[in-house]
N, C-alpha and C positions, 0 to 999 in steps of 0.2 A: 324176779324170775321164779317160778314155781318148781318146787321138787316134786316132782310126779311119781317118784319110785315107790310110794306106798299106796298109791291109788288104784284100786283094782280093776278101774274101768279102763285105765290107760296103760300102754306097753310101749317097749322101745325094741324094735327088731332091726337088727344090722341088715341094711340093704333096703329096707322099706322106708321111703321118704327120707332117704339120707340119714336114717337112725334117729330120727326127731320123734319125739313122744307123739303116739297116735291113739285114737280110741280103739279098744281091743277089735281085732278082726276087721279093721278098716284102714284106709288111707287118711281118715279125717285127723287133722293135726289138733291135738289138744288145745293148743294156743289159740287155734281159730275159734273153737268153742267158746273160750273165756272171753276173746276179744269182742263176742256178740252178747256180753252179759247183760247189756242194757235191754235186750230182747228177753221175751218170756222162754220158758223150755220148750214150749209148743212152737213158737217162730223158730227157735234154733232148730228144732227137729224138721221144719219145712225146709230150712237152708241146707241141712246135710242129711239126706235120705240115709236110713240104716242107722241112724244115731239112736233114735228112741228118745221119748220124751223123759221117762224116769233116768235114764242113763245121763242125759243133759243136766238133769237137776243134780243128780249125785255129783258129776264133775264140777259144775259150778260151785256146789257147797263145799268140795274139797278144795277148790281153788281159793275160795273165800277164807277158810280155814288156814291155808298154807301159803298166802301170797307173801307173808313178810318173813317166813321160816328161812332161815340159812340153809345153804345147800351142802350136803356132804361133800368132801373131796372129791374130785374128778367127776363130778356130775355136769 
C-alpha cells in the first residue's frame, strides 16, 4: 500500500469517496490511477477525464518511488 500523504497531486478529504485518497479536486481514486500503470499516461487520462497526462505521470512516478515505503502510524 502506498503512503500518499506527501504526494501534492493527491488528497484525502473527509466525506469525499469515504475519505479515500483521491486526485486533487476530483473523485478519481489515486489507487485506480496506479492500478492502470500498464497503460500509458495518455491512456490513463482518457480513462479518467479531468486527470491530465502530466498529473497521471507524476502520480505514477510517485507510486513507483513509494510503493514499498512503510506507512506512518494511523495512515
